[in-house]
C-alpha positions in Angstrom: 19.7 -3.0 -10.1 20.4 0.8 -10.9 16.9 2.2 -12.1 16.9 5.2 -13.6 14.7 8.2 -13.9 13.7 8.1 -16.6 12.5 4.9 -16.3 11.0 5.3 -13.5 8.9 8.3 -15.0 7.8 6.3 -18.3 6.5 3.6 -15.5 4.4 6.5 -13.9 3.2 7.8 -17.0 2.2 4.3 -18.6 0.6 3.7 -15.2 -1.4 6.7 -14.5 -2.2 7.5 -19.0 -5.3 6.9 -19.6 -5.7 3.3 -21.8 -8.3 0.3 -23.4 -9.9 -1.5 -20.1 -7.3 -4.6 -19.5 -8.3 -7.7 -17.3 -5.5 -7.0 -14.5 -5.5 -8.8 -10.5 -6.0 -6.7 -7.7 -1.9 -7.1 -7.1 -1.3 -5.6 -10.5 -3.2 -2.6 -9.9 -1.7 -2.4 -6.5 1.4 -2.0 -8.0 0.2 0.4 -11.2 -1.3 2.5 -8.4 2.8 2.9 -6.6 4.2 3.3 -10.5 1.9 5.9 -11.0 2.3 7.5 -7.2 6.2 7.6 -8.4 7.0 4.9 -5.9 10.5 3.8 -6.2 11.1 2.0 -3.1 8.8 -0.9 -0.9 10.2 -2.0 2.7 8.6 -5.3 3.3 8.5 -9.2 4.3 7.2 -11.9 2.8 3.9 -13.9 4.0 0.9 -15.9 3.0 -1.4 -13.1 2.6 0.7 -11.0 0.4 1.9 -14.0 -1.7 0.0 -12.5 -5.1 1.2 -9.2 -4.5 4.6 -10.3 -4.2 4.0 -11.8 -7.6 3.1 -8.8 -9.0 6.3 -7.1 -7.7 8.4 -9.5 -9.4 7.2 -9.0 -13.1 7.9 -5.5 -13.0 11.3 -3.5 -13.1 10.2 -0.1 -11.8 10.0 -0.8 -8.6 12.6 -2.0 -5.9 11.8 -4.1 -2.9 14.1 -4.0 -0.2 13.8 -7.3 1.9 14.0 -6.7 5.8 14.2 -9.2 8.6 11.3 -8.2 10.5 7.9 -6.5 9.9 9.0 -3.8 12.2 12.5 -2.8 10.8 10.6 -2.4 7.3 8.3 0.2 8.5 10.8 2.0 10.7 13.1 2.3 7.4 10.3 3.4 5.4 10.0 6.0 8.3 13.6 6.9 7.7 13.3 7.3 4.1 10.2 9.4 4.3 11.7 11.7 7.1 15.1 12.3 4.6 13.3 12.4 1.3 9.7 14.2 1.9 8.5 11.6 0.0 5.6 8.7 1.6 7.4 6.0 2.3 5.7 2.5 1.3 6.1 -1.0 3.6 4.3 -4.3 3.3 3.4 -6.9 5.4 1.5 -9.8 5.9 -1.6 -10.7 8.0 -2.0 -11.6 11.4 1.6 -11.4 13.4 3.2 -9.2 10.2 0.4 -6.6 11.0 1.0 -6.7 14.9 5.1 -6.6 14.2 4.5 -3.5 12.6 2.5 -1.7 15.1 5.2 0.5 17.1 6.3 1.6 13.8 3.1 3.2 12.4 2.7 4.4 16.3 6.3 6.0 15.7 5.4 7.6 12.4 1.8 8.9 13.4 3.4 10.4 16.7 5.5 12.3 14.2 3.7 13.0 11.4 5.4 11.1 8.8 3.7 10.1 5.2 3.5 7.0 5.0 1.7 3.8 3.4 1.5 0.5 5.0 -0.2 -1.9 2.9 -0.9 -4.9 5.0 -2.2 -8.6 3.9 -5.5 -10.1 5.2 -7.2 -12.8 5.2 -10.1 -13.8 2.1 -12.6 -11.4 2.7 -15.4 -14.2 3.5 -12.4 -15.8 6.5 -12.8 -12.5 8.4 -14.3 -12.2 12.2 -13.8 -16.1 11.5 -11.0 -16.4 13.7 -8.9 -17.3 10.7 -5.0 -19.0 10.7 -3.3 -15.5 10.9 -6.1 -13.1 11.0 -6.1 -10.5 13.1 -8.1 -6.5 13.3 -6.0 -4.4 11.6 -8.3 -1.7 10.9 -9.7 -2.2 14.8 -5.5 -2.2 16.0 -4.0 0.2 14.1 -7.1 2.9 14.1 -5.5 5.0 17.1 -2.4 5.3 15.4 -3.2 6.3 12.2 -4.4 9.0 9.9 -6.7 6.8 8.4 -7.0 3.4 7.9 -8.6 1.2 4.3 -10.1 -2.2 4.2 -10.4 -3.4 0.0 -13.7 -5.6 -0.2 -13.4 -5.4 -4.1 -10.4 -5.1 -6.3 -12.2 -2.7 -7.7 -12.3 -0.2 -5.8 -8.2 -0.8 -5.7 -6.8 2.3 -7.3 -9.2 4.7 -6.0 -8.4 3.6 -2.7 -4.6 3.9 -3.0 -5.1 7.3 -5.1 -6.9 8.4 -1.4 -4.4 6.4 1.0 -1.5 8.5 -1.0 -3.4 11.6 -1.0 -4.5 11.2 3.0 -0.5 10.2 3.8 0.7 13.2 2.3 -2.3 15.9 2.4 -2.7 18.5 5.5 -0.5 17.4 8.5 1.1 14.5 6.8 0.1 10.8 8.9 0.4 7.3 8.4 -2.0 5.8 6.3 -3.1 2.1 6.2 -4.3 -0.3 2.9 -5.6 -3.6 4.0 -6.0 -6.0 1.0 -7.6 -9.3 1.8 -5.7 -12.5 0.1 -8.7 -13.4 -2.5 -9.0 -9.5 -3.7 -5.1 -9.3 -4.5 -6.0 -12.5 -7.0 -9.2 -11.7 -8.1 -9.4 -10.3 -11.9 -11.2 -6.9 -12.8 -11.5 -4.5 -15.8 -9.2 -1.5 -14.9 -9.6 1.3 -16.8 -6.6 3.6 -15.7 -5.2 5.4 -12.5 -7.6 8.4 -11.1 -6.1 11.4 -12.0 -8.4 13.4 -9.1 -9.7 12.4 -5.8 -12.2 14.3 -4.1 -13.4 13.0 -0.5 -16.6 14.8 1.1 -15.2 14.2 4.2 -11.6 15.3 3.4 -10.4 19.1 2.9 -7.3 19.5 4.6 -6.6 23.8 5.0 
């Protein structure tokens, strides 16, 4: 389906414009953050830990999801898009083997300074560290090959973390940023007051 520039601009404006607080799931806040950042395409492969995120994707039309056959392909495709357009490439993979399959693509983007945001699923917060089904230490595994990574432990922090992730990915020397989202965080409902207009990080001030 062809998406017009006007539709994309409208979606971004609607996502970022301040409005009265509304109760949204973490996954829905993620979608609003991507719209506010002007994301047009996301490459991904479904899995149990990201099903709520896929449900949120299904309910919107401004972002095109491109289904790949392997998580490594998703990250390489997002990398190629970023190289060709100068925009931040976005990939979506599930937890455990989904993340480990994406490692080569993330490392490639890191070595070549490519701006990317990789959204990864994770087991519920209470199960982290308990060797749950399809669990791996995403933050630990990707730490050497990313510019920064985040573990979202509360849906209330979703918008702020996505704002920081895109800012870090595209500013200074560009690079990949991983945002790890537990399944319960993507499902939980919280009050959403709008996407942040500015970002401030005391420990990150690129020249």
